[in-house]
N, C-alpha and C positions, 0 to 999 in steps of 0.2 A: 815437880821435877823428878824425872825417872832416876832410879838408883844407878850408880855407876857400875858397869859390868866388869867382872873380874877378868884378869888376863887368861885364866883357864877357860872361862866361858867363851871368850873370843876365839881362842885357839880351837875349841871344840866346834864352834860354828863354822870356822874356816875349813876344818877337816871334813865336816859333813857336806859342805858345799862342793869340796873337791871330789868327794866320793860320788855325789850326784852328777857332777860334770863328766867324770870318767864313765859312769854308768850310761849317761845319755850318749856320749861319744861311741861307746861300744854298741849301743842299740842302733845308732845311726849307721855305724860301719856295717853291722849285720844286715840292716835294711838295704843299704846301698849295694852290698854284695848280692842280696836276694833280687833287687831290682835289676842289677846288671845281668845276673844269670837268667832272669825272666826275659829281659830284652834280647839277650843272646839267643835264648831258645826260640823266642818269637821270630827273630831275624833268620835263625836257621830254618825254622818251619816255612818262613816266607820265601827264603831262597830255594828251598826244596820245591815249594809250590810253583815258584817262577820257573825253576828248571824243568819241572814237569810240564808247565804250560808252554815253555819254549819247545820242548821236545814234541808235544802234541801239535803245536802250531807248525813246526818244521815238517812233521810227518804229514799233516793235513795239506800244507802247501805243496809238498813234493807229490802227494797223491793227486792233487788237482792240476798240477803243472801240465801233464800231457793233454788233458782235456782243454785247458786254456790255449795251449800252443796250437792244437789242432784247429780250434775255432779261429784263432788269429791267422793261421795259415790259410784257411778257407777264405776268410775275409780279404786277405791280401791277394789271393789268387783271383777272386772275383774282380777286385779292383784293377789288377794288372791287365786282365782280359778286356775290361771296358776301356781302360786308358790306351791299350794297344790299338783298339778299333778307332778311337778318337785320333790317335797319332797318325795312323795310316790315312785317315780321311784328310787331315790337314796337309800331309805330305803330298797327297794327290792333287789337292787344290794348288799348292805351291808349284807343282810340276806343270799343271795346266796354265798357270800364269807366267811360266818361264821365269821364275824367281831367280835373279842373278846376284843377289847380295851374298856376302860371305856367310858361311854357317857359323853362328855364334858359339856352337859347341865344339868347333874345330879350331884349335889354337893356330895351326899352320895357315888356315884361311885368313884369320885375323892378322897374323904377322905379315903375310903376303900383301894384304890390303894396305897396311900401314907403310910397308917398304915401298910399294909402287907409288903411293901418294907422296911420300917424302922425296922420291927420286924424280918426280915429274918436274919439268922445267917449262918456262914460258907461260905467257898469259894471253888472254884473248882467244877468240874463235870466230867462226863464221856460221851464222844461222840462216838457213835458206828462207827466203820470203818470196811472195808472188812477183813482186816488182824488182827483185834483185837479191841483194844480200846485205846484211848488217853485221858489223864487227862488234862483238861484245867487249865491254870494258874488262880490264883485269879484275876489278872488284866484283863485277857480276859473275865472272867465272869462278872466283874464289868462293863467293857465297853459294853458288851452285854446288861446288864440291862439298862445302860444309853442310848443306841441306841433305845431300846424298849420304854424308857421313852420319848425320843424325838419324837417318833411316836404319843404318847399321847399329847405332846406339840403341834404337828402339828395340831391335831384335835382341841385343845383349841384355837390355833391361828385362825383357820377357824371360830370358834364360836365368837372370838373377832372381826373378820372382819364383820360378820353378825351384831354384836352389833354396830360397828362403822357405818355401812351403815344405820342402823336404828336410830342412834343418842341415843343409850341406854348407857349412861355413867356408871350407876351402874353395868350393865352387863359387860362392858369393864373392870371395876375395879375388878370384880369377876374373870374374865379370867386371868388378869395380876397377881392377887394374887396367883392363883394356878400354873401358869407358873413359878413364882418366887420360890414357895415352891418345885416344882418338880426339878428345876435346882439346888436348894440348896442341895437337897438330892443327886443329881448326883455328886456334888463336894464332899460331905461327903463320898459317896460310893468309889470314886477314892482315897480319903484320907485313907479310911480303907484298901483298897487293897494295897496302898503304904506302910502303916504301917505293913501289913503282909509280904510284900516283904522285908522290912528292918529287920524284926525280923528273917526271914529265909534266909538272904542274903548269908549265907555260902553255901546254896544249889545251888546258881547261878554260872554258869561257869565264870571264870575270866581269863584274859590274863596274860602274863608274868610280867606285870607291876602292878599286883594286882588291876586291874580295872574291874569293872562289867558294862556292857553296854547292854541295850535292848530297844526296841521300839515296840509299839503296835498300828498299824494303823487300822482305820475302814473306812467304806465307807460313814459314816454319819457325817463327820466333827468333830469327836472326836479323838484326837491323844495324845498319852502319850509316853514320852521318859524318860529313867532313866540312869544316870551314877553315879557310886560309886567308891570311892577310899578306899581300905580296909586297909590302914595304917594311923596311927594318926600323922605321921610326915608330914612336908610340901612337896610341889611339885612345879615344875616349871610351867610356863604357859602351859595350856592344850587346845588343839583344839578338840572339841567334835562335831561329825557329826552324825546326824540321817537321812540318805538318804531316808529311807522308809517313813518318815513323813515330809521330807522337812524342817527340823529345824537344825540349827547348832549354836554352841557357842564357844567363846574363853574365857577361865577362866584365869584370871591373878594370879600370885603368891600370891598376897595379900589376896586372898580368904582363902587359907590355913593358912596364918599367922594370919588372923582374927579369925580362928576357931581352934587354937592350942589345942591339947588334944582330938580332935574329929576325928573319921573317918567320912568323909563327903560324902554326895551324893547330886546330883542335879536332880530335877525332872522338866520336862517341860510338861505342859498340855495345849493343844490347843483346844479351843472350837470355832465353827463356828458362835456362837452367842455372844451377849453382856451379860455377866453373872452378871453385876453390874448395869444394866439400872434401876432396880427397887429400888436400894438403894438411888439414887438421881435423880428422874425423871425430875428435873428442870435444869439440867446442859445444857450447850450450845453446846455440841459436840455430834456427832453421831459416833458410832464405825463402821469402814469399815473392812470387812474381818475377823471378829472374834477377839478373845483375846488369848494371850500367857501368861500363868501363870508360872513363874519361881520361884522355891523354893529351898533354900539351907537347906539340912536336915542333922541331926546328926544320924549316923548309931549306933545303940545300941551295947553294948558289946556282943561279940560272945559267944555262949553257950559253956559249958565245958563238957568234957567227963570224967565221974567218974565211974569206975567199970562197964563199959558197959551202963551206964545211961547217957542220955543227959540232963544236967541241964541248963535250959534256964530261964532267968529273964523275968517275965511277968509284965510290967508296967500297971498302970491304963489306961483305954481306952482313957482318955483325954491326956495322955502323951505317947501314943503308937507311935505317929509320932511327933518328936520334930523338929520344924522349927528354923533355925538359921537366925538371921538378918544380912544383909550385906548392909552397913557397920555395924560392931558390936560396939555399943556404950560402951560396957563394956571392949573392948580390948584397954586399955589405955597404955599398956607397950610398950617400944620402939621396942620390937620384932614384934609387930603387923604391923609395917611398914606403908607406905603411902597407901592411898586408890587408887586403879587403876580401870579403867572402865572395864566392861564386855561387850564383843561384842555378840550381839544376831542377828540371821538371821532366818527368816521364810518366807514361801511362801504365797503370797496373792492369794486367789481364782481367777480363770480366769474370773469370772463374776462381778468383782468389778472394777469400774472406779476410778483410782487414778489420781487426778489432781495435788495437791501439797502434797507430802508425809509429814505427821506430826505425829510423834509417841509420845504418852504420857503414863504416868504410873498412875495407880489408887492409890490415897492416901486413904488408908482404915481408917485413923483417921479423916481426914477432909471430907471424902465421896465426893471427887471431882477428876477430871482429872487434872494433872499438867505435865509440861514439864521440871521441874527442874532436873538437873543432867543427861540430855539426850542430846546427840550431834552426829554429823556426820551421820545424817539420809540420807540414799540413797535407791533408788528404781530402780531396773533394769527391764525395760519394757519387755525385751525379755525373761528373766527367771522368771519374777514375784516375784523376791526375794527382800524383804525389810530388810535392815540391819541398825543397830544403835549401839551406845555405851551408856552404862548407869552405873552410879556410885552406883545405888541401884538395888536390886533384888526385883521384885514386879510383878504385873500383867500389861502387856503392850498391847497396841492396836494402830492401825492406826486410827486416828480420823480426822474429818473435822467439820467445823462450820455447825450447823444444819440449818442455814439460808442461806447457800451458793447459793441455787437455788431460792432464793426469793429476791425481789418481782418479780411477773410476769410482763413483759413489756406489753403484750397484749394477748388476747385469742379470739378464734372464733370457734363456732360450726357450721359445714357445713352439711346440710341435704343431705344424699346420696340416701335414699329410704324411704319408709314408716316405715321401722323398722331398719334403720341404719343411722349413722352419723359419722363425723370425728371431733374430737376436736384438734385444734392446740393451743399450749401453748408455748409462747416465754419466756424463762427464761434468766438469765444473761449469761449463757454459752451454752444452748442447746435449739433448737426448738423441743419440744416434741409433738408427734402426737399419738392420741389414736383413735382406731376404736371402735365405740359403736354399739352393736347389742343387740337383745333380749336375747342372750345366755350369754353375758358378755362383757368384754372390752379386747381389744388386743392392745399391744404396736406396733406402726408402726415406730416410730423414737424417738430418733436419731439413725442413722445407725452406731452404734458403735459395734465392735466385742464382747465386754464384754456383750452386751445385746442380742446377737444372739439367745440364748436359750429362753430367756424371750419373744422375739418377736414371737415365734412360739406358744405361749400359749394363750388361751382364758380363762380369770379368772374373778372373781367378782371384782368390783372396788377397794374395800379395800385390797383384796389379791394382786392385781396387784401393787397398790401403795406401799404396804408393801414390796414386793419383789424388787420394783424399788428403794426404800430407802436402802435396803440391798445391792443393786448394786452401790450405791453412789449418787443417785439423790433423794433428799428428797422433795417430793411434798405432804407431810401430815402435813401442818402447824397447829398450834393452837394459841390461843390468846397470850400466853407467847412469842411465836416467834416474835411477832410484837415488843415487848420491846427489845429482843435480836437483831433484825434487825436494830432498830433505833440506838442502841449503836454501832453496828459494822460499820454502814455507816457513823456515826458521828466521828469515830476515824480518826485522821490525818494520811495521808500517806506520805512517804518520796519520794520526786521527784528526778530526776537526777541532778537538780541544788542544791540539798541539802536543799530545802525548804519544809516545811510541808504544806499540803493543805488537805482540807476535801474531803473525797471520794464523797460526794454528790455534789460537785462542779467540779469534775474532767472533765466532758464532756461539761462544759459551753462554748458556742460559737462554738461548732463543726458543728452546722447546718448552719452557715453563708455561708460557701463555699461548702456545701454538694451537692450531686447529687440530681436529681429530686426525691422527696419523694416517688413517685410511683414506682421507679425502684427497682429491687430486692436488689441491693447493698445498696440503701438508706434504704430499709425496714430492712435489717439486721443490718445496723448501728443504725437506730432508735431504734431497739429492745435492744441495749446494752448501748446506750448513756444515761447519767443521768445528768440532769441540776438542778440548784437551782433557785427558783423564789418565790417572795412573793405574796401570793394570797390575794386580797383585801377582807375584810369582807363583807358579804351580810346579809340581813335580812331573817328571817325565818317566813313564814306565815303558821300557822297551818292548814288553810283550803285549800288554792290553791297550797300547796306543795312547795312553794318557800323555797329553802334550800341554805345554803352557809356557808362560813367561816369554812369549814371542817377542823378539827384539827387532827394532827397526834398524835402518842402515846406520843410524847414529848411536845405536846401543840402548835407546830408551824404550820403555814398555808403553803400550798404547791401548786405548779402548776405541769405541766408536759411538756414533750418534744416531744410528738408525739401522734398518735392515740392510746389511751389507755395506754400510757407510763408514769410512774411516773418520775418526774424531779429529785427528790432527794432520791428516794428509800424508803422513809417512807410510811407507809400504814395507811389506815383508817379502822380499824376493825369494822365490822358491827355487829349489834345485831343478835343473833342466830335466833330470831323470824322473822326478816325481811328477812334474808337469806333463811330460810326455806320456807317462802311464795314465794319469788322470784323464787327459784329453782323448787318448785312444779309447779308453773304456766309456767315457761319457758320450763321445760322438757315436759310439755303437748303439746307444739306447735313445738317441735324440729323435728317432722316428716315432716313438710312442711315450716319451717322458719329457716333461719340462725340467729344465736345469737352471738353478739360480745361485747367486752368490750368498755367502753367509757372513754376517758381521763378525763372527768369531774366527774367521780364517786368519786374520792378522795376528791372532794370539798363538798360532801354532809355530813350530820351528820351521826352518827352511826345508827340512826333509819331509814335511807333512803339510797337507792342505785339506781344507774342509769346504764342502759345497752342500747344496740341498737338491733333492729330486722329487718329482711329483708325477705319478702315473697319469698319462693323458692319451689313452688309446682312442678316444673319440674326438680328440683335437678340440677341446674346449678352451676357453680363454680364462686362465688363472692368473691372479696377481700375486707374485711372490712377496710383495711388500705389504699385503693386507694381513695384519697380525691377527685378525679375527679368525683366520683359517690357517694359522701357522702350524697347527698340529697335523694338517693334511700333508705337510712337506716332511720328507725324511732326510735328516742330515747324514752325510756319509763322509768318511775320511779316507785319504789315500797316502800310501807310502810308495817307495820305489817298486815293491814287488807284491803289494797286497792292498786290500781295502776292507772297510768295516763300517757298520753303523756307528753313529755318535750320539751323545746325550745333549747336544747343543740345543738351547732354547733361544729362539731368535728375539723374543721380546725382552729378554734379560740382558742388560748391558754387561753385567758381571756374572759369570757362571763358572764356579770352581770346577765343575765336572763337564764343562762344555765339550772338551776334547777327550772324553773317556768313552769306552765302549759300554753300551748298556748291558746289564746283567742278563746272562743267557745267550749273548751274541759272541761271535768269534770272528777272527779275520779270515779272509778268503783270498785266493789268488787273482780274482777278477771281480769287478763290480757286479756283473751279472749273477755270479754265484752268491754274492752277498745279498742281492735283492731277492733271489730265488729262496734263500734260506729264510728271509723275512716275509715271504709270501707276497711280494710286491709285483711279481710277474704272472699275469693271468695267461690262460691258454691262448687267448686271442692275440697276445703279444708275441708269442714264440715264433709263429710263422712269419710275422713281419720282421722280427729281429734276425731271423735266419735267412731272409730273402736275399738273393744275390743282387736284386735291383737297388737295394739301399746302400751298396758299397760306395758308389761315387758320392752320394749325398753325405754319408758318414765321413768320407775323406775331406770333403769341402768344409764340413763342420769342424773337424779336427784341425785342419790347417788354419782356419779363421781364429779358433780359440788359441792356438799356439802363437800366432803372429800378434794377437792382441795382448797376450800374456795376462789373461783374465784373472787367474788366481794369484798372480804376483802384484798386480796393480789395481785390483778391485776386490 
């Protein structure tokens, strides 16, 4: 047993420990002060270096600005000269054809057209024939007016396309406003003709069952069918078929019970366009194949014959066509019976791609599409017939999510000649190919039969993408689509095991046993797989361009699963200014460079974007997704007013310095200066880059890139 320590020894030990503690605290304090001073000195030196670099960069950009402005001015001048010649040629053709439609660029012409149309009265007309004359029906005259109006709409849509290509948002709104007004008058015109038909229905031929049926087809996608029952008593279930317009219906007995005391009629009006798109432009669906408007109408009392006179009641204009609701909320008596669904069938145009048939009705109160009370949706690919049952009568359409073709997995522009290139765009379902020339853009793929007619046309970029959207592939995204896309991809999906899992994680782990990434099968698989991964935050340096911690629209950080492919489908929407700068510079070198997406682009902030370029003066076929040759590609970054090389390595999913500038490189006022400093522009390229002949081709490339929003959604 150890001897007991004395009180004095214990106190001495405590004193010694206290002295050691104070000594250590003093040493720690001194060390902390030294570390603080060292860090302050390092920060001071760093700030001095950054300030020096900022000054050098500002001076360099200021020195390069006149040269860049002169080059841009020359390019714009060459473009305007070529466009002026094209415009004069088109105007001369219009003059030779005695083109009489109102000028879509002139608001007074459009206003006068609408005013004259609204003030026109009367129906019917006389058409000269060899054997005499035939009087046109009011509905035929109304449809002819609507067909003529659609020609005006076509001109306005072309003007909208030009405004979209130029980024002129106010002009786009101007065009959409008048398209909406014209199509509203079209619907009013058809309503007026229908009211005239109801008021004079006794003149229409009827069958032995006291039924009136007629249809009015046109060649411009406007179809009207009418069926009327000239007795106020109920009827059994009716099958109505309009073979000339490809529409059919099955009316249940409950329709008559819900409208007791009325002679009822049913009008179907098909439009090849979306007539409600302007009422709620922010909804998340796009209409495929037009709309079918189904209305239940009350046939007014028949006129009376009194002493040779025909006495007809003339209601006020607003009551000339009385629409009945189905189901009728006022029909509360037991005789009204239970509500039974109406079967509706109509033909989808042959140029529309139908992936998953989804029919919705337009809720005119909430101004939104909804699928309530709709069931048993079916689409027959061979006959192009879409059928469904609905407990309500309203306006119906085949719809799909407007973000179904987003995000882009990867994209690449391949130079084919001095004035042509090919743009490959991998979406979730299709590999889309565009041929870009100085005359316009032509669709080359996908090789779907629905797109056969569209593939034969050379159109402006906006016109082609607009028609492609009407065919069922939407590649005209906007900033709002990023929010819709994030919500769609974050919704849980139901698996075969009954478990819910997020869509953005559904492809996780697929690459562990995949084929060689350079094989065609692997490329196709990589283009569709989506994985989820957490992107570590990085610092941002305002001078050297170091960017990181890119946030998606929901604030989360993301990685990706392959060359240029997002892992979870979220996108990083870029500022319009930086996109405009990048697309202007990139389109200027597209005649002798290949341009491709980078997987690291989504890790940059909204004011920075990252792409890859590859010199291709001899127009060879390079594959941007072949990682065996990734070092042949040069990553470049863009800001609003400058560009630079980048350190991104495409084969690395995580790269801390992906968005930093390589040692020895600096920013420049244009991409061409950046590439010249890096020695990427050979003498053979300069003549081609400076040639006035490439101006229109470069503009077509720029417009297509801007409309597709390649760097925001791919």
